[in-house]
VEXZAZA-300986 format. One record per residue (C-alpha): y, x, z. Coordinates in steps of 0.2 Angstrom, whole numbers, plus 5000, padded with zeros to 4 digits. Example, Ala and Ser with C-alpha at 12.3 -4.5 7.8 and 13.67 -1.06 7.14 Angstrom:
497850625039
499550685036
This chain:
467250864999
468950864991
469450754977
470150844962
471650734961
472050774980
471850964976
472950944961
474350854971
474150984985
474451124972
475951044965
476651024983
476351214986
477051264970
478651164972
478851214990
478651404985
479851384970
481251324981
480951454994
480351335008
479151375021
477751255026
478651245043
480251195035
479451065024
478450995039
480150985049
480950885035
479550765033
479250755052
477450815054
476650975059
476451125047
474551125049
474650955040
475551025026
474251165025
472851025023
473850935010
474151095000
472251135000
471750964996
470750945012
471850795017
472450655005
474250625005
474750445008
475950364996
477350355009
477050535014
477150584996
478750494994
479450595009
478850755002
479550724985
481250684993
481150845004
480850954989
481950864977
480750804964
480150634958
478450574963
477750594946
478050784947
476450794958
475350714945
476050814930
474650914921
473250794927
472150724914
470750604915
469250574904
468250414905
466650424916
467150604921
467950674936
469850704934
470150864925
471550984929
472251054913
472751244913
474251274924
475251434922
476051404939
474351434947
474751614945
475751684959
476551814948
477051684935
477851584949
478851734956
479451764938
480051594935
480851594952
481751754949
482251694931
483151544938
484051654950
484951744936
486651684931
486451564916
487351674903
486251824907
484751714908
485051664890
485151844884
483551884894
482651734886
483151794869
482551964872
480851894878
480751784863
481051934851
479752044861
478451914860
478751884842
478552074839
476852084849
């Protein structure tokens, strides 16, 4: 049975890999393992060791703390994963596309989105 923390860390690995446009094979090559192991990490079926998480963080360009963001715990209760907007593939694609836009145009788009959301 997978532990909720392992599942959360795996999701964060998958989200970051997807955000930077990296395949499982590319990440596996950078870390020096088989892509099937990346699949198991991302589903939470296999726990990621501290040293492997260090290597993965380096490969995808984030601090290790990134993988634990959004994870809350309550006393005497299994860890709870709080709502994660990036769990939605469409939201991930939108964020990725947004950051691909040149900064000046991105600011205008952001202002437009804010005006539209205020009017809704």
